[in-house]
C-alpha positions in Angstrom: 114.4 97.9 98.9 112.6 101.2 98.4 109.1 101.3 97.1 109.4 104.6 95.3 112.4 103.3 93.4 110.6 100.1 92.5 107.6 102.0 91.4 109.8 104.3 89.2 111.5 101.2 87.6 108.1 99.6 87.0 106.9 102.8 85.2 110.1 102.8 83.1 109.4 99.2 82.1 105.9 100.1 81.1 107.1 102.9 78.9 110.1 101.1 77.5 110.9 97.4 77.7 111.7 94.8 80.4 114.8 93.9 78.5 116.6 97.1 79.6 116.2 96.2 83.3 117.2 92.5 82.7 120.3 93.7 80.9 121.1 96.2 83.7 120.8 93.3 86.2 123.2 91.3 84.0 125.7 94.2 84.0 125.5 94.8 87.7 125.9 91.1 88.5 129.1 91.1 86.3 130.3 94.2 87.9 130.3 92.5 91.3 133.2 90.4 90.1 135.4 93.5 89.3 138.8 93.6 91.0 139.2 96.2 93.6 135.5 96.8 94.2 134.9 98.1 97.8 132.3 96.8 100.3 130.4 100.1 100.1 130.1 99.7 96.3 129.0 96.1 96.7 126.2 97.3 99.0 125.0 99.9 96.5 125.1 97.4 93.7 123.2 94.9 95.9 120.5 97.4 96.6 120.2 98.3 93.0 119.9 94.6 92.1 117.2 94.1 94.8 115.2 97.1 93.4 115.5 96.0 89.8 114.5 92.4 90.6 111.6 93.6 92.7 110.4 95.8 90.0 110.5 93.0 87.5 108.4 90.8 89.9 105.9 93.6 90.3 105.7 94.2 86.6 105.0 90.5 86.0 102.2 90.7 88.5 100.7 93.7 86.7 101.1 92.0 83.4 99.1 89.0 84.8 96.2 91.2 85.7 97.0 92.5 89.2 96.3 96.3 89.8 99.6 98.2 90.0 99.0 99.5 93.5 97.9 96.1 94.7 101.0 94.5 93.0 103.3 97.0 94.7 101.8 96.6 98.1 101.6 92.9 97.8 105.3 92.7 96.9 106.3 94.9 99.9 104.2 92.8 102.2 106.0 89.6 101.0 109.4 91.3 101.4 108.5 92.5 104.9 107.1 89.1 105.8 110.3 87.4 104.7 112.4 89.8 106.8 110.2 89.2 109.9 110.6 85.4 109.6 
């Protein structure tokens, strides 16, 4: 996960609609099942899915009243904490 990418996606959602990201996630999840997909491609898709999902989580925190910077930092702390465990 990359914070600049998550931040960019959050800004996209704020300007547009969360449904675009949800539908992108659906498409990428379906694409994983494609025949002949390579491991490197799966890694890229997995990274995109992680960033999209993280951005939705941050956006939901912001919508519930959390400051954007605080929501982004809190999300990354949770991610880093789960990696360290």
